C-alpha positions in Angstrom: 0.0 0.0 0.0 1.4 3.4 -1.0 1.4 5.9 1.8 2.8 9.2 0.6 1.4 12.6 1.0 1.0 14.7 -2.1 2.1 18.2 -1.7 -1.2 19.9 -2.5 -1.9 23.4 -1.5 -5.3 25.1 -1.3 -5.4 28.5 -3.1 -7.1 31.1 -1.0 -10.4 32.3 -2.6 -11.9 35.7 -2.0 -15.3 35.5 -3.6 -17.7 36.6 -0.9 -17.6 40.2 -1.9 -15.6 43.4 -2.5 -15.1 46.5 -0.4 -13.9 50.0 -1.2 -11.0 51.3 1.0 -11.0 54.8 2.6 -8.4 56.5 4.8 -9.4 58.4 8.0 -8.0 62.0 7.8 -8.4 65.3 9.8 -8.5 68.9 8.7 -5.6 71.0 9.8 -7.7 73.7 11.6 -8.1 74.8 15.2 -11.0 72.4 15.6 -10.1 69.4 13.4 -12.9 67.7 11.5 -12.5 63.9 10.9 -13.3 62.8 7.3 -12.6 59.9 5.1 -10.6 60.0 1.8 -11.2 57.4 -1.0 -8.0 55.5 -1.8 -9.5 54.3 -5.1 -8.8 50.7 -4.1 -11.3 47.9 -4.3 -10.4 44.7 -2.5 -12.0 41.2 -2.7 -12.7 39.4 0.5 -13.7 36.1 2.2 -16.2 36.6 5.0 -15.3 34.7 8.2 -17.7 34.0 11.1 -17.6 36.1 14.2 -16.9 33.8 17.2 -18.9 33.9 20.4 -15.7 34.8 22.2 -15.1 37.8 19.9 -18.7 38.9 20.3 -18.5 38.7 24.1 -15.1 40.6 24.2 -16.5 43.3 21.9 -19.7 43.7 23.9 -17.6 44.2 27.1 -15.7 47.0 25.3 -18.9 48.5 24.0 -17.8 47.8 20.4 -20.2 47.0 17.6 -18.3 44.3 15.6 -20.0 43.9 12.2 -17.7 41.7 10.1 -14.6 39.6 10.1 -12.9 39.4 6.7 -9.9 37.7 5.1 -8.1 39.4 2.3 -4.7 39.0 0.5 -2.1 40.4 2.8 -2.2 44.2 2.7 0.0 45.7 5.5 -1.0 49.3 4.6 -4.5 48.7 6.2 -4.6 49.8 9.8 -7.1 51.0 12.3 -7.0 54.4 10.5 -8.9 52.9 7.6 -12.6 52.5 6.8 -14.2 50.1 4.3 -17.4 50.5 2.5 -19.4 47.3 1.9 -22.6 48.0 0.0 -23.9 51.3 1.4 -22.5 50.9 4.9 -19.1 52.1 6.2 -17.1 50.0 8.7 -14.0 51.1 10.6 -11.0 48.7 10.8 -11.0 47.6 14.5 -8.1 45.2 14.1 -5.8 44.0 11.2 -3.9 40.8 11.7 -1.3 39.9 9.1 -0.1 36.3 8.8 1.1 33.5 6.5 -1.3 30.5 6.3 -0.3 26.8 6.4 0.1 26.7 2.7 2.5 29.7 2.6 0.1 32.4 1.4 0.2 35.8 3.0 -3.1 37.0 4.3 -4.7 39.7 6.4 -7.7 39.2 8.7 -9.8 42.4 9.3 -12.2 42.8 12.2 -14.6 45.6 11.5 -16.9 47.8 13.5 -19.7 50.1 12.4 -18.5 53.6 11.4 -21.5 55.9 11.9 -19.9 59.4 11.4 -19.2 59.4 7.7 -17.9 62.7 6.2 -16.4 62.3 2.8 -13.5 64.5 1.6 -15.8 66.3 -0.8 -18.1 67.2 2.1 -15.2 68.9 3.9 -14.2 70.9 0.9 -17.7 72.3 0.9 -17.5 73.4 4.6 -14.2 75.1 4.4 
């Protein structure tokens, strides 16, 4: 009986959806106004389930965790970024960069609701 292990890797698939990436910025005034700037980047993602442990920890911190996503590794994404999925904006609560068991570099994003959306164009109108 042959008992050898084939070296087969599983390619990551990101086919659950796509989001638009925004940066959080502030105006340089005496009373800074927070706004978001479109980076022009769309990124495909795989949606992960939110565990009970994560839900519990988020509730204790009074955070409204909305999604957990996996994307190709993008180290530029930090907690100073917002993503738009559909018509809703979500702030990056945590970005975890890693290499999976098959050697592919990936990033897991934990998102929370971002209710105070002001776009860069809105700020230009106010100043």
